[in-house]
PAVEX-669114 format. One record per residue: x, y, z of N, C-alpha, C, O in turn; residue in one letter; residue number from 1. Coordinates in pm, 1 decimal. Each point is the difference from the previous one (the first is absolute). Layout:
REM PAVEX-669114
> X,Y,Z,X,Y,Z,X,Y,Z,X,Y,Z,A,NUM;
...
REM end
This chain:
REM PAVEX-669114
> 99.5,-136.5,-20.1,-126.0,135.6,5.9,132.9,151.0,10.6,105.3,-11.5,62.6,M,1;
> -139.5,117.9,-125.3,56.8,62.5,-33.1,-75.5,136.6,90.3,-122.4,5.1,-12.5,I,2;
> 174.3,82.0,83.2,-42.5,105.2,62.1,42.2,143.1,-33.2,115.9,16.7,-38.1,S,3;
> -200.9,92.2,49.0,44.5,134.0,-16.9,-24.6,75.6,153.7,-35.3,-62.0,100.3,S,4;
> 51.2,148.9,-103.4,-33.5,126.1,113.4,-89.6,93.5,-42.8,21.9,58.3,-106.2,K,5;
> -137.7,-29.6,183.2,-98.5,85.3,15.0,74.6,118.3,16.5,59.9,16.2,106.3,L,6;
> -53.7,78.7,-205.1,42.9,140.3,51.4,-73.3,94.2,46.5,-115.0,-17.9,-40.2,S,7;
> 126.3,145.6,130.0,-36.9,74.5,28.3,-128.8,88.1,6.5,-66.8,57.9,85.8,A,8;
> 66.3,-85.5,-275.4,-83.1,54.2,-54.3,-93.3,-154.2,-80.9,-16.8,0.5,-122.0,K,9;
> -29.2,-107.3,199.2,-9.9,-107.2,-45.8,25.0,-35.3,-107.5,-102.7,-48.3,-47.8,Y,10;
> 198.4,43.5,-33.7,45.9,-27.6,-130.8,115.6,-147.6,32.1,88.6,-2.7,85.4,Q,11;
> -118.9,-89.8,-166.1,64.8,-90.2,-17.9,75.8,-76.6,-120.2,-56.3,-37.8,-102.8,V,12;
> 215.8,18.3,137.4,41.0,2.7,-167.0,-34.2,-169.8,-3.7,12.4,-79.5,93.1,V,13;
> -58.7,53.4,-230.6,2.0,-114.2,-44.0,155.0,-45.3,-67.1,59.4,60.2,-89.5,I,14;
> -16.1,-179.9,158.6,167.6,-49.2,-28.0,-2.0,10.1,-152.3,-89.4,5.4,-84.5,P,15;
> 234.2,-4.8,82.2,46.1,13.9,-195.7,-74.3,-136.4,-70.1,-62.6,-6.2,-105.9,K,16;
> 98.1,-117.5,220.8,-55.7,-143.1,-79.3,-128.7,-19.3,-30.0,-49.9,-48.1,-101.8,E,17;
> -2.1,91.9,203.9,-163.5,-23.1,2.3,-41.1,80.1,-120.0,-70.1,-68.4,-74.7,L,18;
> 96.0,226.4,18.2,7.8,63.8,-44.1,18.4,-58.8,-177.9,-99.4,-35.7,-63.3,R,19;
> 210.4,34.6,15.1,17.0,-78.9,-56.9,-45.0,-140.1,-3.5,80.0,-43.2,-82.9,Q,20;
> -120.2,-12.1,101.0,-30.3,-120.1,30.3,-173.8,0.8,-51.9,-50.7,-103.3,-43.5,G,21;
> -30.7,237.2,55.7,-141.4,23.5,-1.7,41.4,72.2,-187.4,-88.3,4.9,-85.7,L,22;
> 206.1,33.2,63.8,-35.0,117.6,-99.7,-64.3,132.0,11.4,-79.1,55.2,-76.5,N,23;
> 151.2,0.1,235.7,-111.3,74.4,23.2,146.7,143.9,-43.6,122.8,0.0,7.5,M,24;
> -241.1,114.9,-56.7,109.8,106.5,-37.6,-87.5,153.8,133.6,-111.6,-2.1,51.8,R,25;
> 210.6,98.9,-40.8,-13.4,126.3,17.1,-138.4,26.3,-37.9,-38.1,-48.0,-106.7,P,26;
> -52.7,124.3,185.0,-140.8,47.6,-35.8,-81.0,-112.6,-24.0,-108.7,36.3,-44.9,G,27;
> 118.2,-159.1,56.9,-103.2,-109.6,-49.4,-94.6,-8.6,127.7,48.4,31.1,108.9,Q,28;
> -198.4,-77.1,-118.6,-94.1,51.5,104.2,-10.0,-144.1,70.1,2.1,-106.2,-62.2,R,29;
> -13.2,118.7,198.4,-6.5,-139.7,24.2,-123.5,-5.2,130.5,-11.3,103.0,66.5,V,30;
> -60.1,-197.5,-39.3,-98.6,-49.5,57.0,7.6,-39.5,134.6,61.5,-105.8,13.8,Y,31;
> -97.8,149.1,75.4,10.9,-42.4,159.0,-110.8,4.1,19.2,-88.1,77.6,-37.2,L,32;
> 89.8,-219.0,136.7,-141.3,-42.6,95.5,82.9,-74.3,87.9,109.6,-53.3,-17.5,S,33;
> -217.9,64.3,158.5,7.2,-118.6,100.4,-34.6,-125.6,32.9,-109.5,-36.8,42.4,A,34;
> 233.4,-47.6,-68.8,14.1,-153.1,15.0,-40.2,-29.5,137.6,-28.2,81.5,87.8,G,35;
> 29.1,-178.3,-82.7,-49.1,-79.9,170.2,117.0,-14.4,79.7,112.9,5.8,-48.8,E,36;
> -129.6,-19.3,137.3,79.7,44.6,151.3,104.0,92.3,-3.0,113.0,-38.7,29.7,N,37;
> -129.7,136.9,-56.1,83.3,105.3,-25.2,81.8,59.7,-103.5,78.1,95.2,2.7,D,38;
> -126.2,-198.7,-122.7,104.4,2.0,-123.8,-74.6,149.2,-130.6,-114.7,44.7,-1.8,E,39;
> 194.3,-18.7,-58.4,38.6,163.3,-109.9,31.4,-92.3,-100.8,112.7,-47.0,-15.2,L,40;
> -249.9,9.6,-81.7,7.7,-18.9,-135.6,16.2,97.1,-61.2,-69.5,99.2,22.0,I,41;
> 181.9,-100.7,-131.6,69.3,113.3,-94.4,-13.3,-79.5,-144.5,74.2,-93.7,-29.3,L,42;
> -159.0,134.4,-40.5,3.3,-83.5,-124.0,3.7,113.9,-151.5,-99.3,60.1,-41.1,T,43;
> 238.3,-53.0,-21.5,28.0,40.0,-87.3,-120.2,-12.1,-112.5,-42.1,-109.4,-37.5,A,44;
> -7.4,234.9,-11.3,-80.2,83.7,-109.6,92.6,-44.9,-133.5,122.5,9.8,6.1,R,45;
> -179.9,-52.4,-109.0,54.9,-38.3,-110.7,74.2,151.7,-55.7,-48.1,85.9,73.9,P,46;
> 111.7,-41.5,-139.3,36.3,120.8,-31.3,-44.8,23.9,-121.4,51.5,-78.0,-80.0,D,47;
> -112.5,139.3,39.8,-82.8,52.4,-132.2,106.7,4.5,-108.6,-34.1,-9.1,-117.9,V,48;
> 185.4,25.1,159.0,74.1,16.0,-142.8,29.8,-152.5,-89.3,44.2,-19.0,-113.3,D,49;
> -98.6,-92.7,240.4,35.7,-96.4,-42.0,-127.0,-53.8,-144.8,18.0,-94.1,-77.3,Q,50;
> -124.4,177.2,79.5,-68.7,-15.9,-64.9,-37.0,104.2,-148.6,-83.3,-10.3,-90.1,F,51;
> 197.5,115.2,123.0,-51.1,103.4,-106.4,58.2,-84.3,-140.7,-88.7,25.6,-81.5,L,52;
> 168.2,-93.1,25.8,18.6,-84.5,-57.3,-140.7,-35.8,-120.0,-17.1,25.9,-119.1,G,53;
> -57.0,-90.6,214.6,-127.9,-23.9,-64.9,-63.2,101.4,-93.6,-30.7,-13.1,-118.5,V,54;
> 19.4,108.8,193.2,-62.9,134.1,-18.7,65.0,94.3,-124.5,-52.2,103.3,-41.8,L,55;
> 189.3,-168.1,-12.0,84.7,128.0,-62.6,-53.8,-60.0,-166.9,2.3,-119.3,-30.2,Q,56;
> -35.2,198.3,-36.3,16.3,-62.6,-152.5,110.8,-72.1,-80.3,117.9,27.0,23.2,P,57;
> -149.3,-109.5,-108.1,58.5,-75.8,-22.5,129.0,53.8,-92.1,-40.6,49.9,-105.0,A,58;
> 172.9,-48.0,117.6,85.8,62.2,-84.0,-11.9,-21.2,-181.8,-1.6,91.7,-82.2,V,59;
> -5.3,-229.9,55.7,6.5,-30.2,-140.1,-134.9,22.3,1.7,-79.9,-19.2,91.7,E,60;
> 54.9,79.8,-249.5,-138.5,1.3,-69.4,-31.5,-143.3,-4.2,88.1,-80.6,-30.0,D,61;
> -269.4,24.2,72.3,-34.5,-116.5,-10.2,29.7,-45.9,-112.0,40.5,-115.3,15.2,P,62;
> -39.3,150.4,-135.8,-15.9,-58.3,-124.3,113.3,-25.0,-41.2,11.7,-92.6,-80.2,V,63;
> 129.4,182.3,130.9,135.7,-67.3,-49.2,44.8,-77.8,130.7,119.4,-29.4,-4.8,A,64;
> -181.3,-10.0,115.5,29.3,-144.0,58.2,-89.0,-103.1,-70.2,3.7,-122.6,10.3,Y,65;
> -43.4,160.5,-46.6,-154.4,-173.2,-40.1,127.7,6.7,-153.5,63.7,-103.1,-21.4,Q,66;
> -40.1,224.5,-69.4,94.0,-77.6,-101.8,126.7,-71.2,49.1,40.6,-112.1,-30.5,K,67;
> 3.6,187.6,99.4,149.1,-43.4,100.6,-34.0,-166.8,46.6,79.6,-83.8,-42.5,R,68;
> -168.6,46.7,108.6,-47.2,-158.2,51.2,3.3,-66.7,-139.2,68.1,-101.0,-17.5,V,69;
> -126.8,145.6,-62.1,-48.6,-66.3,-147.1,130.8,-56.2,-32.0,10.2,-108.7,-56.8,R,70;
> 78.4,171.1,87.5,118.0,13.4,-73.0,76.7,-115.6,3.5,43.4,-83.9,-79.0,V,71;
> -41.0,118.7,246.9,68.3,-110.5,106.0,-44.0,-137.4,-2.0,67.0,-102.7,10.7,D,72;
> -191.2,118.3,-26.4,-51.2,-195.5,-1.7,6.4,-23.1,-105.9,-58.3,-107.1,-16.6,K,73;
> 124.7,171.6,-142.9,-35.6,-70.7,-72.2,136.5,-54.5,-72.4,10.9,-67.5,-102.3,S,74;
> 110.8,130.7,209.1,101.1,-64.7,-7.1,73.1,-95.9,86.0,114.9,-44.1,1.4,S,75;
> -233.6,25.3,77.9,-10.9,-156.7,58.5,5.3,-134.2,-94.0,-8.8,-111.6,51.2,L,76;
REM end
């Protein structure tokens, strides 16, 4: 178990090995909830940047892509 100290401002530092293991980034939101037996549960919220690639328009023209794929398949 890893421990961290509560500061005078009630802030807690998440140790580096945990941040890296959860791919956490500065400014990322987290959910906090109370568990059983005085537990504090911190859940990392998915970073919006992870989903931006899905929303970005295609870099290549769709027609040019289809032509390229057809050419690549015909060479098999």
